[in-house]
N, C-alpha and C positions, 0 to 999 in steps of 0.2 A: 897150396903146398903139395909138392909131389910126395909119393910114398917114401922115397929114399931120403928126402929132406925132412919129412915128418919123423922117420925113424931116427935120424941123426939128432933131431931136437929132443926126442925122448931120452937118448943116451947121454947127451951133453947138457941137458937143461933147456928150458924154453917153452915147454907146453903150458897152456893156461888151464888152471884147475879151480873149480868151484867146490867149496865144502860148506855144508850146512851143519849147524851144531846147536846144542842146548835144547831147552824146552820152549814151548810157546805159552803165553798167558792169555786166556780168553775171558774178558771182563764180564762180571755179573752186575756189578754196580760200581760206583766210584772208588770203593775200598776193597772189593773182593774180586777174585778171579779163579778160574779153573786152570790147573797146571799139572805137571807130573814131576817125578823125582830125578829127571835128567840133570846132571851137573854140568854137562858140556865138555868134560875132560877128554873123552875119546875123540870127539870132533876137533877140538883144539889141538890135540896131539897129532892127529892126521894132518891138519893144516900146517903145523910146524914142521913135520917130517917132510912134506912136499917142498916147503920153502927151503929147508936145509939141503934138499937134493938139487936145488937150483932152479925150481920152477916158479912160475908166477901164480900166486894163490889169492883168491878172493874168499874170505870167510864171512858167511851170512849166519848170524847167531841170534838166538833168542836170549833172554836175560840170564846172565851167569855172574859169578863173582871172580871169574878168571881174567888174567891179564892177556891181552892180545899178543900172540907170538910175534917176534921180530920178523920184519920183511914180509908181512902178510897184510894185504888190503882188507879192510873190515867194514861191514855194514851191519849195524845193530837193528834188530826188529823186535817186536813184542808179540804180535798175534800171528796165527797161521795165515790169515789173509795178507798181512804185510810180507811174510816170508814168500808166499806164492807170487806176489807182485814183483819183489826184488829178484827172485830167481828167474822168473820169466823175462825180466828186462836184460839180464846178463848172460843167460845160458847159451844162446846161439854162438857166442864168440869163444866158448870154452871147448877144450879138447877132452877133458875129463871132468865128470861131476860125481861127487861122493856125498850122498845124502845121509848124514849121521844124525841129524836133528830128530828129536822126539816130538813130532808135530801133533797137536791136538786133532783127534778125529772128529770131534764135535765142539760146537761153540753155542753159547746161549742165543736163542732166537731174538731176544730183546735184552738190551742193557738198561737197567733201571737208572733214571737220571739222578736219583738221590739214594743215599744209603738205605738198604732194606732193613726195616726195624724188626726186632724179635717180638712178634705178636702172636701168631697162631702156633699150634702144636706141630704143624708141618708146613713145608714150603715146596711148591711144585715149580721146577724149572723145565722149560721146553728147550731142548737142544736140537740143533740142526747140523748136518754134515758140513765139515770144512772142505775146501777144494783140495784135491789130492795132488800134492806137489810132485812126488815121484811119478805118479800115474800120468801127469801132464807133460812130462819131459819129452817123450817121443812124439806125441800127437800135437797137443796145443802149442808147445814150445818149439817143436821141430828140431830137437836135439839129436844129432847123428853120431856123437862121440861115444866114448866109453862111459857107461852108466853103472854106478855102484849104489846099491841100496843097503840099508841096515834093517834088521828085523829083531826087535827086542821081544822075546816070547817067554811065556810061562809054561807052555806045554806044546807037544808036537813040533819041536823046534825045526827039524829039517823039512817036514811036510809044509809047514806054514811059510818057511823061507822059499821053498821051491814054487809055491803058489805065487808069491810076490815076484820071483825071478821071471816066470813066464808071463804072468798077468800084466806086468808093467814094463816089459822089454828090457830088463837089466842084463848086463853082461856078467854080473856077480852080485850075490847078496851075502852080506856078512851077518850071521845070526848069532845071537847070544841069549842064554837062559838067565833072565833077571830074577828068577824066583829064589835063587840061592845067595846066601850072604857072601860078601867078598868078591863079587863079580858084577859087572854091569853098573846099574845106577848107584850113585853115592859112594863108589869105591875107587881106589887107585889102580886096581887090577882088573883083568878081564880074561876070559877065554872064549874063543869064537869058533864057529863052524863056517867055512867058506863054501858056498854053494855055487858052483859053476854049472853051465848047461850040461856038461859031460862028466862031471866028477864032483867029489866032495873032499875037502881038506880040513883037518882039525888043527888049530893053533892052540897049544896048551896055555895054561894060566901064566900070565906074566904082567908086569906093570904096563899100563896103557901106553906109556911112552915107547916101550920096546915093541909092543904089538903094533903100534902105529908104523914103526919103521918097516916091519915085515909086511904090513898091509900095503904100504906105499910101493915097496919093491914088487909085490905081487900085482898091484894095479898097473904099474908102469909096464911090466912084462905083458900083461893082458892087453894093454893099449897098443903096444908094439906088434903083438900078434894080430890084433884087429886091423891095424894099418896094413900089415903085410898081406893078410888075407884079402882085404878089399882091393889091393893093387893087382892081385892075380885074377880078378874077375873082370 
């Protein structure tokens, strides 16, 4: 696709977008797992906003209680390893990738074949690192499109987001402080800090559905700028 045709696609609809959402579940035994507080609401809202803007959306989601948005292709996954595999399979054909999912950083080294009984006073679990999905995008997966990461932080919000921005080759990292009530995990609202390579922009507290619209507009503008810049080189 030429730069001018790509720009027209952004403006009129037609780009391919992958969005990840929700938590992952890392099994300990047949009845227990490690997970986090992500509800998936932000990722689903982003996927829906892209679809409503006329783009082709693939939503890869961990377990949630949410309905899949209309006109969105959907692949459900459970573990970080499954999400890594699915994203790797689909990413090269995408123009934009937005990694909203709260993926487990660690998973049990071994899964007990039967339910672990309550016997001793303590239980030791060995955890091993999961594959870094966002960190795999540029290298292992060969993704050259517009890459957006999310950073849920409890301290040093911008510094941690910028470390992710540069370390993982992102065009934008959307950071939010999940340590306060009423924003981030388990809430209907959020406020975020947008960390670009050359600037920072604050989006004030709003319903996640409204924030998603602003984010999609920002990401599409960023994608158009990336296309225009690459065509001039």
